[in-house]
C-alpha positions in Angstrom: 114.2 47.3 94.5 117.7 46.7 93.5 117.2 50.3 92.5 115.8 51.5 96.3 119.1 49.6 97.7 121.4 51.0 95.3 120.2 54.5 96.0 119.8 54.3 100.1 123.9 53.1 99.9 124.7 55.7 97.4 122.9 58.4 99.7 124.8 56.9 102.9 127.9 57.3 100.9 127.3 61.1 100.2 126.5 61.5 104.0 129.2 60.1 105.4 131.7 61.9 102.6 129.7 64.9 103.9 130.5 64.4 107.5 134.1 63.4 106.8 134.4 66.7 105.3 132.5 68.9 107.8 134.4 66.9 110.9 138.1 66.9 109.2 139.5 69.2 111.8 142.2 67.5 114.3 141.5 66.3 117.4 143.9 65.1 120.0 143.0 61.9 121.4 144.8 60.5 125.4 144.6 57.0 126.2 146.7 55.6 128.6 150.0 54.8 127.0 150.1 58.1 125.0 148.1 60.9 123.1 147.5 61.1 119.5 146.1 63.5 116.9 143.1 62.2 114.8 140.3 63.9 112.5 137.1 63.9 114.6 135.1 62.1 111.6 137.3 58.6 112.4 137.2 59.2 116.3 133.4 59.3 115.7 132.8 56.9 112.7 135.1 54.7 115.2 132.9 55.5 118.1 130.2 54.3 116.2 131.3 51.3 114.7 132.4 50.1 118.6 128.4 51.2 119.0 127.3 48.9 116.3 129.8 46.0 117.4 128.7 46.0 121.5 124.6 46.6 120.1 124.9 43.1 118.1 126.8 41.3 121.3 123.9 42.6 123.1 121.4 41.6 120.6 122.9 37.9 120.3 121.6 36.6 123.3 117.8 37.4 122.9 118.3 36.1 119.0 120.5 32.3 120.4 117.3 32.4 123.0 114.8 32.8 120.2 116.3 30.3 117.7 116.8 27.6 120.9 113.0 28.6 121.7 111.7 27.9 117.8 113.7 24.7 117.5 112.0 23.2 120.9 108.7 24.2 119.3 109.3 22.7 116.1 110.3 19.3 118.0 106.6 19.7 120.2 104.5 20.1 116.8 106.8 17.4 115.4 105.3 14.8 118.6 102.0 16.5 119.0 101.7 15.3 114.6 103.0 11.8 115.5 100.3 11.4 118.3 98.0 12.7 115.9 98.3 10.2 113.2 99.0 7.4 115.4 95.6 8.2 117.3 93.7 8.2 113.5 95.1 5.0 112.7 93.2 3.2 115.7 90.5 1.5 114.8 87.3 2.7 116.2 85.6 0.9 118.7 81.9 0.0 118.5 79.2 0.6 121.0 
């Protein structure tokens, strides 16, 4: 498994290097306070990184909601287990 992870990391690094070499041209970036020339690969990588960060932030709400639900269900399970344990401890009535 470690070999596969290492292989995937090396493959991604090689693809990143090829991407950087193929997109090394300088591009002018205009923003509110001025402009600057940056390599196209840097701009695309920064946009990708910002997208990943925003995606993680957007997904955190769902993850936190699911964690809250798991904790609620665990507490309910403990209450039900205690109730079953108490019911088993009660003596049976003879009819």
